LUMSE-452636 format. One line per 10 residues: number of its first residue (from 1); their letters; for each residue x, y, z of N, C-alpha, C. Coordinates in Angstrom, 3 decimals. Layout:
// residues N
NUM	A	X:Y:Z:X:Y:Z:X:Y:Z ~ ...
This chain:
// residues 76
1	MLMPMLAEMT	141.270:97.442:-109.711:140.583:98.653:-109.598:140.590:99.181:-108.149 ~ 140.757:98.224:-107.095:140.401:98.936:-105.709:142.006:99.218:-105.351 ~ 143.010:98.456:-105.639:144.267:98.832:-105.232:144.817:100.106:-105.682 ~ 144.897:100.444:-106.939:145.119:101.779:-107.419:144.661:102.676:-106.767 ~ 143.293:102.728:-106.358:142.348:103.804:-105.641:143.126:103.903:-104.392 ~ 143.064:102.716:-103.498:143.946:103.033:-102.426:145.091:103.422:-102.066 ~ 145.899:102.986:-103.234:147.302:103.531:-103.151:147.241:105.110:-103.534 ~ 146.360:105.434:-104.226:146.302:107.043:-104.401:145.894:107.679:-103.383 ~ 144.943:107.326:-102.595:144.491:107.957:-101.371:145.570:107.810:-100.289 ~ 146.030:106.705:-100.025:147.229:106.591:-99.024:148.339:107.344:-99.315
11	GNIHVGLAAL	148.688:107.561:-100.564:149.620:108.565:-101.029:149.329:109.908:-100.657 ~ 148.228:110.358:-100.814:147.586:111.822:-100.558:147.694:111.890:-99.116 ~ 147.228:110.883:-98.398:147.046:111.223:-96.969:148.457:111.333:-96.381 ~ 149.544:110.452:-96.719:150.946:110.366:-96.294:151.666:111.893:-96.582 ~ 151.298:112.417:-97.782:151.934:113.646:-98.026:151.465:114.747:-97.377 ~ 150.256:114.600:-97.257:149.394:115.685:-96.438:149.928:115.631:-94.940 ~ 150.078:114.377:-94.186:150.451:114.324:-93.065:152.021:114.785:-92.962 ~ 152.861:114.498:-93.771:154.412:114.710:-93.857:154.480:116.269:-93.875 ~ 153.766:117.147:-94.742:153.464:118.369:-94.900:153.239:119.131:-93.561 ~ 151.979:118.329:-93.040:151.776:119.070:-91.568:152.817:118.909:-90.491
21	GAAIGVGLIG	153.414:117.707:-90.680:154.489:117.650:-89.629:155.532:118.547:-89.769 ~ 155.864:118.842:-90.881:157.067:119.664:-91.485:156.673:121.240:-91.221 ~ 155.435:121.479:-91.249:154.978:122.793:-90.773:155.224:122.871:-89.344 ~ 154.591:121.937:-88.666:154.656:122.137:-87.241:156.102:122.189:-86.742 ~ 157.044:121.377:-87.385:158.663:121.387:-86.904:159.111:122.593:-87.291 ~ 158.926:123.267:-88.432:159.486:124.559:-88.690:158.917:125.684:-87.836 ~ 157.513:125.578:-87.573:157.222:126.540:-86.437:157.766:126.245:-85.232 ~ 157.934:125.207:-84.771:158.786:124.885:-83.503:160.042:125.605:-83.566 ~ 160.864:125.147:-84.622:162.334:125.658:-84.831:162.372:127.020:-84.784 ~ 161.482:127.888:-85.517:161.420:129.320:-85.452:161.137:129.708:-84.050
31	AKASEAVGRN	160.252:129.280:-83.412:159.899:129.859:-82.021:161.113:129.517:-81.091 ~ 161.698:128.439:-81.035:162.667:128.303:-80.316:164.002:128.893:-80.564 ~ 164.105:129.195:-81.762:165.383:130.024:-82.451:165.202:131.453:-81.979 ~ 163.825:132.239:-81.966:163.530:133.460:-81.378:163.761:133.430:-79.840 ~ 163.337:132.335:-79.371:163.479:132.506:-77.899:165.042:132.343:-77.491 ~ 165.898:131.472:-78.342:167.361:131.538:-78.040:167.914:132.914:-78.282 ~ 167.584:133.586:-79.254:168.347:134.860:-79.584:167.758:135.939:-78.590 ~ 166.585:135.955:-78.124:165.980:136.776:-77.179:166.849:136.436:-75.871 ~ 167.273:135.432:-75.650:168.146:135.088:-74.377:169.573:135.373:-74.480 ~ 170.253:135.291:-75.786:171.631:135.740:-75.845:171.640:136.117:-77.278
41	PGAATKVLVQ	171.227:137.317:-77.376:171.643:138.181:-78.658:173.096:138.063:-79.334 ~ 174.244:137.708:-78.665:175.330:137.566:-79.212:175.582:136.421:-80.104 ~ 174.701:135.524:-79.778:174.866:134.144:-80.609:173.776:133.981:-81.511 ~ 173.213:135.187:-82.139:172.181:135.177:-83.342:172.815:134.565:-84.498 ~ 173.977:134.874:-84.730:174.511:134.069:-86.032:174.542:132.620:-85.908 ~ 174.890:132.102:-84.929:175.041:130.863:-84.680:173.685:129.946:-84.640 ~ 172.823:130.802:-83.957:171.395:130.251:-83.863:170.895:130.190:-85.351 ~ 170.963:131.207:-85.949:170.310:131.332:-87.321:170.896:130.215:-88.311 ~ 172.215:129.946:-88.138:172.859:128.984:-88.974:172.172:127.504:-88.664 ~ 172.085:127.169:-87.363:171.543:125.988:-87.011:170.151:125.795:-87.257
51	SILAIAFAEG	169.282:126.889:-87.112:168.022:126.961:-87.253:167.721:126.688:-88.978 ~ 168.446:127.393:-89.762:168.230:127.051:-91.233:168.452:125.570:-91.602 ~ 169.560:125.145:-90.931:170.039:123.709:-91.223:168.606:122.610:-90.780 ~ 168.460:123.010:-89.719:167.035:122.101:-89.080:166.098:122.244:-89.785 ~ 165.566:123.548:-90.350:164.448:123.885:-91.249:164.547:122.977:-92.557 ~ 165.805:123.030:-93.101:165.966:122.244:-94.497:165.731:120.646:-94.279 ~ 166.299:120.256:-92.941:166.102:118.963:-92.935:164.630:118.617:-92.699 ~ 164.074:119.306:-92.021:162.416:119.043:-91.700:161.780:118.981:-92.966 ~ 162.043:120.105:-93.975:161.364:120.063:-95.128:161.774:118.912:-96.170 ~ 163.035:118.433:-95.939:163.210:117.352:-96.695:162.269:116.120:-96.551
61	IVFFAIFLAT	161.590:116.009:-95.483:160.951:114.844:-95.166:159.778:114.984:-96.103 ~ 159.289:116.171:-96.358:158.122:116.165:-97.321:158.642:115.917:-98.738 ~ 159.763:116.200:-99.183:159.812:115.491:-100.579:160.216:114.252:-100.484 ~ 160.790:113.429:-99.453:160.607:111.986:-99.340:159.395:111.502:-99.526 ~ 158.341:112.192:-98.823:157.118:111.485:-98.882:156.307:111.962:-100.399 ~ 156.713:112.976:-100.844:156.064:113.078:-102.281:156.622:111.989:-103.046 ~ 157.994:111.798:-103.133:158.685:110.905:-103.913:157.840:109.404:-103.698 ~ 157.749:108.996:-102.506:157.010:107.815:-102.216:155.790:107.816:-102.600 ~ 155.074:108.723:-102.671:153.518:108.970:-102.953:153.402:108.812:-104.520 ~ 154.491:109.211:-105.313:154.492:109.165:-106.807:155.009:107.610:-107.490
71	AKWPAQ	155.298:107.115:-106.384:155.740:105.296:-106.809:154.338:104.740:-107.109 ~ 154.368:104.199:-108.268:153.352:103.531:-108.752:153.344:101.849:-108.548 ~ 152.350:101.377:-108.352:152.227:99.808:-107.814:152.707:99.135:-109.362 ~ 153.496:98.044:-109.252:154.049:97.387:-110.226:152.760:96.811:-111.384 ~ 153.077:97.171:-112.657:152.160:96.586:-113.638:151.971:95.022:-113.315 ~ 150.682:94.586:-113.364:150.305:93.240:-113.180:149.580:92.619:-114.539
């Protein structure tokens, strides 16, 4: 009784923390990309490509967290 409840709570907590971390990471990536384009407008395309890739990798962490949260304890 206690273990499934704890598993559910920790799953929710780690998905929330992963989403928070990804949101902070995406914000930092966007801020630094804007700063880089402001310093060198000629490199806007290269900066855009790199920032989109970095954002995709940051968001991928949330999908791993969701997958791990939905994993159930083995039936006993």
